[in-house]
C-alpha positions, -999 to +999 in steps of 0.1 A: -937-360-436-942-360-473-911-367-493-897-337-511-893-338-549-858-347-560-847-324-588-879-328-609-869-298-631-831-299-629-817-279-658-781-287-652-762-319-658-748-320-622-782-320-605-799-342-631-772-369-623-789-374-589-824-382-579-836-418-579-801-433-585-787-419-553-791-435-519-792-400-504-825-382-506-809-350-523-831-319-526-827-289-547-816-256-529-846-236-521-873-227-496-891-260-499-860-278-486-853-253-458-890-254-447-888-292-446-856-290-424-874-266-400-905-288-399-884-319-392-861-300-368-831-313-388-799-295-400-793-290-437-764-309-452-753-285-480-733-299-509-720-274-534-706-290-566-704-290-604-703-314-632-667-304-640-654-307-604-633-338-600-634-338-562-672-334-561-675-367-580-650-383-557-669-373-526-701-386-542-685-419-550-665-425-519-688-411-493-724-405-504-727-438-523-719-457-491-751-472-478-742-465-442-734-429-448-766-425-469-787-440-440-771-415-415-776-386-438-812-394-446-821-400-410-804-369-395-803-343-422-821-327-451-795-331-479-794-302-503-772-301-535-763-269-551-751-267-586-722-242-587-730-234-624-766-228-617-761-208-585-726-193-585-736-167-560-737-195-534-699-200-538-692-176-508-709-201-486-684-227-496-655-203-494-664-193-458-668-229-448-635-239-463-617-211-445-633-221-412-624-258-416-590-253-434-602-275-462-598-267-500-631-264-519-621-285-549-611-257-573 
């Protein structure tokens, strides 16, 4: 499978901070990423964050920067980052997930 582009046109600071520097192959939210997940028969790991969100950066540093975690994510998922500032209408996804898991969403 051809690798997906990683944030080639990221307009927001949060997304532009990722790409080649990250061990995880993050992809921008969109049909290209979802089509790749269907084609590879992999679930999507959806990460919603923002440049101003402290806990988003903690998660990146303490989990996603770990080489073992990155290897598992890259092998078993299509990892998609959503910038909360760019796509605020995606916030209900995070709210529903938080209510199901009992976890706060970082606000």
